[in-house]
Every structure is written in C-alpha cells, then in structure tokens.
N, C-alpha and C positions, 0 to 999 in steps of 0.2 A: 857414576850416578849424577844426574842433572841437579842443578841448584833448585829447579822447580819442584823436584820430588821431595825435597826436605824443607821447602818454604813453609812458614806457619799456615796451617789449615790445608796443606796439600793432601794429606792423608784423608782428612774429612771429605774433601772434594771427590777423591777417588772412591771413597766408601759410598757417598751419595749417588755417584754415577753407577756403581755396582748394584746398589739397592734398586735403582730405576730399572736396570736390566732384569733383576729378579722379579720385580713387580710386573713387568711386561710379560714374562714367561708364565706368571700365575694367572694372567687373563683379566678377569673382571676388575674394574677400577675400585670397587668397594673393598677389595682385598689388599690394595696397595699399602695403605697406611698401617694396618695391623701387621701385615707381613714384614714391612720394613722395621716396625717397632720390635717384632719378635726377634729378628736377626740382631738388632742393636742390643736388645736385652741379653742375648746369649754372649755378646762380647764385653758387656760391662762387668766390673768386678762384683763378686758375690759368690757365696758357697753353693747356693741353691738356684738352679736354673729352670724350675718348674714355673707354671704360668703366674701364680699368685705373687711370689716374691719379685718376679721380673716386672709385673705391673706396678708394684710399689716403687721399684727403682726408676722406672720409666716416667711415671706420672704420679708422684706422691700426693698430689692434691685431688686426684680423681682415680683412686685405685680400683673401685668397683667397676666403673664403666670400662676402664682399660683392661681389667681382667676379663670381662665379658667379650670384648672384641678380640683379644689374643686367643682366648679359648675357642671362639668360633672359627677363626682362620686356621687353627691347627687341628681342631677336632671334627669340624663339620664342613668347611668349605671344600668344594669338589675340584680343586686345582690338581694338575698332573705333577706327580713327583718326578717322572721321567723328563718332562719338559724343563722343570726347574734345575734338575741335576745337569741337564745338557747345557743350560745357560751358565752354570757354575764352571763346567768343564771348558766351555768356549772362552771364558774370561781368564781362568787360572792356568790352563795348560800352556798357552803360548808364552806366558811369563815364565813358567817353570822351564820351558825348553830353551829360553835364552841362556840359561846357565848350563845346559847340557841336554843330550837326547834322552828319550824314553828308553830305559834299559830293561824294564820288567813290567809284566802285568801280574799283579799279586792277588791271588784268591785267598780269602781268609774268612773267619767268622768270629763273632764275639758274643758273650752272654752276660745276662744280668740276673742276679738272684732276685726273685719276686715271690712274695708271700701270696697265699690264696690260690684260687683256681679259675677265677673269672676273667682275668686279664688275658687278652688274645695271645695264644701260643704258649702259655705257661704250662709246664709239665715237669715232672722230675726227670732230669736228663743230665748229661755231662756238662758242666759249666767251667770254662777255662778261667774265669775270674777267681774261682776258689779251688780249681784243680781237682774236682771230684763231682759225683752225682749230687745234684741239688735241685730244688724247685726253682726253675728259671725259664727264661726265653732266650732264643738264640737267633741272630740274623747273619746272613751270608752277604759278603761284599766283594767287589772287584775294584782294585786300585791301580792306577797308572803311576809309575815311579821313575824318576831320574836317579842319578847317583846320590843326590842330596835331599830330594823332596818327593812326596807322593800325595795323591789325591784320590779318595774314593769316588768312583763314577757310577756305581750301581750298588743297590742296597735292597735286600728283601728279607722279611721275617721267614724263618724256617717254621712251617706249620706241621706239627706232629700228626700222624695219621688219625689218632683218636679225636683230634680237633676237626679234621676235614669231614669226619663221619658223623659229627654231632650237630644236627640241624638247629637245635635250640641255641647252642653257643655260637654257631655261625651267624644266626640272626641277631643275637644280642650284641655281638662285637662288630657287626657289619662286614664280615668277610665276603668279598666279591664272589658271585656264583661261579666265575671262571677259574677260581683258585682251587686246585686239586692237590693231593698229596704228591710231593716231590722230595727225593733225598737231597741232602746238601750238595753232593756233586752234580746232580741234575740241575739244581738252581744255578750253581756256578757256571755250568756249561752254557746255559741259556744266556747268562750275562756275558760270557765270552763271545758267543755267537752274535749278540747284539752289537758288541764293540767292533767285531770284524765287519759286520754289515755297515757300520758307520765309517769304515775305512780309517780307523785310528792307526797311528804309527805302530807297526807290529814289533813285538818284543817277546822274549821267552816268558812262559807262564810259570809262576812259582806257587807252590801250595804245600801244606803239610801232609802228613801221612793219612789224615782223615779223608783226603781227596786223592792223593797219589796211590793209595792202596787199591783204588777202584780202576780196574783195567779198562772198563768202558769209558771212564772219564779221560784216561790218558789217550786212548785211541780216538776219542772225540776231539781232543786238542789237535792231534795230528791231522784229522780230517778237515779241521778249520784252517790248515796251513800254518800252524804255529808250532814253535819248539817249546820244550818244557824242561824244568828241573824241579821234580816234586819229591817230597819225602815219602818213604815207604816203611812198613814195619819189618822187623827182623825175620818174620816167617814167610815173606814173599819168596817164591821159588824162581830160580834162574838156572840157565845152563852155564857150566864152567866156560871160561874163555876158550874159544876154538871149537866148542861143542855145539851141537844142535840136535833136535829130535831125529830119530831114525826115519828114513824115507818110507813111503807107503809099501805095503807088501806086494811082491811080484805076483801078478795074476796067473793062476794055474789053469784058467779056462773053465773053471767050475764056479758057479754062483756069480754074484754081482761084483764087478771090480771095485776095490776100495781106493779112496783118495786120501785117506787120513794118515797123518804122521803117527809115529809110534815111539814108545819107550818101553823098557822092561827092567827087570831087577838089576841088571848089570849096566844098563845105560839109562840113567834117570837124572832129573834135575835135583838140585839141593837148595836149601834155604840160603838167603844172603848171609845169615849169621854163620852157618856152617862154612860157607865159602870164605868169609872174612877171617874166621878162626884158623883156617888152613893156610893163609898167606904167609910167606916168609917175611922176616923182619925187614928185608931190603925193599919190600913193596910199600912201606910206610914212609911218608915224608912229612916234615914239619912245615906247615903253611900258616902265614898270617893273612887275615882277610880285611880287617879294618882297625882303626884306632878306637880303643875304648876310653873310658873316663880317665884311666891312669896309665894304661900301657896298650900296646898292640895286642889284639886278640889273636891267639895262635892255638893250634891243635895239630894232631897227627891224622893224616888222611892217606887213603889209597884209592885209586881209580882204575877200573877195569872195563874192557869192552865185552859185554855179555849179551845174551838173548833172554828176555823174559819168557817164562815157561808156563804161565797160567793157562791151563786147559788147552795147550797147543796140540794135544793128541785128538782134539776135535777139529783141527784145522788141516788144510791141504798144503799150506806153505808155512815155513817157520817164520816167526816174527823177526823183524830187522834187528840188527845189533844196535845197542845204545850204551851209554855210560852207566856203570854202577859206581857211585861215590860213597865211600864209607869213612866215618869219623870214629877214631878210637883214641881218646885222650890217654896219654901215657900213665896217668894215675888211676885209670879205671881198669877193672878186671876183664872187660870185654867191650866191643864196639857199642857206641851209644846212639848213633844216627846213621841212616841210610837214605840215599836218593837214587832215583832213576832219571836219566836225562837224555834227550835227543839232540843236545848241542853237538856241533861238528866234531868229527873224529880227531881233528888236529887241535882241538881246544887244549890249552895249557892247564895243568892242574890248578895253579893259582887262580886263574880266571874262572874255572869251573867252581872252585870253592867259594870264591867271592860272590858269584851270582847265586849259588844255592843258599848262601847265608844272608842274602840281601832281604829276605822276607822280614827281618827284624824291623825294617823301616815302617811297616804297617802296624806293628805292635806299638811303636811310638805314636802313630796317629791315633790309635784307639785310646791310648793312655791320656792323650791330651783332649780328645773328644769327650771322654768320660769325666776327667778331673777338672778341666777348664771350661768346657762348653756344655756340660750337663746332658750328654747323650743319654744317660740312663735315668734322668730326673723326671721324665714325663709320667704323670700320675693317672692318665686316662687308661681305659681298658680296650678301646676300639682299634681296629685294623688301620683305619685312615689316620687317626691321630698319632699312632705309633710311627707310621711311615712319614707323615708330614713333619713331626718333630725331628726325626732323624735327618730328613732332607734339609731342614733349615739349620740344624747343627753342622752338617757338611757344608752348606752354603757359607756359614760364618767361618768355618775352618778354611774354605777355599780362599776367602779374602786374606786370611792370615798367611797362607802359603804363598799367595801372590806378593804380599808385602815383604816377606822374608826373601823371596827371590829377587826383589828389588834392593838387595843389600841392606835389609832391615831385620837381621836375625833375631832381634829382641822382641819383635812383634808377637804378642800373644794376648789371649783373652784377658781383659782387665788392664792391659797396657796400650791399647789402641788409643789414638788421639781423638777420643769422643767425650763430650760433656757428660758429667755424672751428677744427676740431681741427688739431693740429700734424701735419705729414706725417712719416712715418718717416724718420730721418736718412739711411739708406742706400738709400732707395727711388729707383729709376730706371725710369720707364716704358719699355716696349719702343720702340726707335727713337730714344731720346734719346742725346746724346753720352755716350760712356763706357760704353755697354752693349754686350753681345754678342748675337748672334742677330738674326734678321729682325724687322722692324717688324711 
C-alpha cells in the first residue's frame, strides 16, 4: 500500500474523482452537484438515508432547497441507470481484480416490506427479508464476485403481472411503455446476456433454487457459453448415475417415424431427494468451505454425475451429464440443499462445494446496502426514483468496495474520511418519534 493512499485527504481526493466520473455518466451538468451530494449523503453516518434527513446532514443551513434538488435528481431527472452502473463497474472492478480474479457471477433478488398498494411493484408475494408472504416489492440483481468482494452490476424491479396490466398504475408510477411482464429468471437471463455482450470476465453463474429450478434458465446460461452451479428443489427429477432415457422406438414401417426419447414404469427418473436417500453412507464426505465468525463452516456432501430429466421424453437427445451436489448435515433427518452444476467433470468435491456456497457473499452485500446505505429507505412511489435510488446506493457501495480492496477493510458507510456537518438541533425527519403528520 503506497504512502500516498493513506496520506491525509487521499481518500477524499479519490472520492471526489469518483464523483466526477459518476456525474459525467449522468450527463447534464445541472445534475452533477445534487448527484454528488446524494452519494455523499448515503455514505455519511445516520440511521435514515431518505432524501429529507440526508438534506439536513448535507446542508443544515438550507435543508429545504437541498431537499428539493436531491429529490429532483433521484425522482425526476432522466439520467441512465445503466450508464451510471457501468461507470461504477469500470472504476471498482479493476481494483477488486488486483486482489484476485472474478470467480462467480451471482444472480439473486431482495425484497422490502412495503405498506399500501400504490408504490411501484408492491404486491403480496414472498419476501426473503421476513421469510414469508408479505406486502412487498422485489428486485433482481447480477453481481460479479472475487473470492473476497462482490459488486452488483445490474439491478431491476420485478414487476408482477397485475402491475403490467394496470394502465392507471403504470401511468401514475411512470413505468416505461417497453416494460412488460417477465419472470425473475427471465430478468436475470437478460442481465447475464448483457454482461456477456460487454465481454466481462467469464465465471460460473450462481443462483438459488428460485432460478435453478427453471430448466429454461439453466439452458439459457449454457447457450450464453457460461457454466453454472445453481440450487434446485428436492422434487427436481434426474436419472440415476449411468442411466438415461430409453432411445426412440424402432420404426415398423407404419405411421410417422418417432424421434422422441422414452421412459416407462420400469425405467423412469426419480426425484433428487429419492436419489439422495438411497445413497450409501460411503457416498457422503465432510467438507469445509470457508471460515465463519468462530470456526470453519463444515457439512456433509455427496456429488454425483447425473442427467436432468425434466420433460426429456419430448426431446430427441438426452441432456448432457452434469453434477448433482447434495448437502445433508449429520444432525438433520434428510438432505437440506441440492445443486445442479455444469462445472468440469474432474472438479474436486471441495472446490465444487466452495463455489456453490459462494453465493453468501451477495447476501452480505444486501445486508450492508440495506443497513448502512439505505437501499430500502426511498420513500417515493415511482419507477424512475426506485431505480435511481438503488443505482446511487450501489455507486456509494462501489466506492467502499474499492477502498477495501486497497487494504482498507474498515471502510464502511459513516466511516469514510468525509466531513460531517452538524444536524440542525430541532430537525426531525418525517415519521420519526415526536413528529406530527404522515411519514
């Protein structure tokens, strides 16, 4: 680490240069000052990172005008989220790669509980934040990860079908006319395709069972020339090791020749759970994959070469062999997790487990984006504001990731070397205890 990088004010200079890069990506000069202020506000200490309290921290002598300019740049200004995220990636990724290569592309989504029904994308659906069905909205992301750090490079709100068909709500929240209903795997695949088109360093795709269960999604990853290690549910059907569907029927000269593979009552696939439960004790190995807070994380795993069987009786060729990875903790009554993977056949079990488990790094990102950078604090209802706020949160996070990759592991929101003005003594943001009026 150079002496220049730790000199007084060095971090402030890097941050100023970074903000100049973001302002250039945002286009119009009138957006430069409020956009820089917004990113700065996200990195300053404070529990709430919505517009009003950030305005009070940034400019305590002129809160109202600062509030208006911040609100305009995030809710109304027509700058491109894609261009700004590209600027973040171009700055942060090379710094990350100095510490190690890209090891995974991680697909994931995150949700926020949200009351009411007027905020864009809000509907009763599964919310990972609370682990159950709840009134919330969900966004899909793609992150690039090294062994130690990761960065979201794409981000899009999942828009339920009832929203795409509601013209009144589309107009009121400013949903672009080109946005149509897409499943989460479809959104994720588009993000992957865009990353491939930009010729980013290839790495295996990781995703949980909400994506891995989708056969079309897995096949789409392969069509893009990428490998994967994705979670699946216990009900997914596969052929036992060494088995495949029966070949097409021999044509007897009558009727149209068939090209389809076959199965019957004596030769049929089984669920991955059934296959796991039938394995001998010798198939299971204890594997450690990373250091936890107190000890090495370990569990019991088995890995088999199988062929996925989903609707292959409508195909003319059997699917290629791939890995089935199974986790069965010794204290559990049955296996708890399953993955399918197209990683090489000679992959060692430890390396297969380590990569499949690497998706945890994005959960860490989401935790910090939400708790430290206010990812879920935006109070507006519109499509543009929702995405602009998330993009600027990722931009602020990108600077932190770069600083940590420069051997500054303590860099985090509220601890960056930035001047912090004093808040007005009597300031209370809307919705805080002791204030009147609606939040």
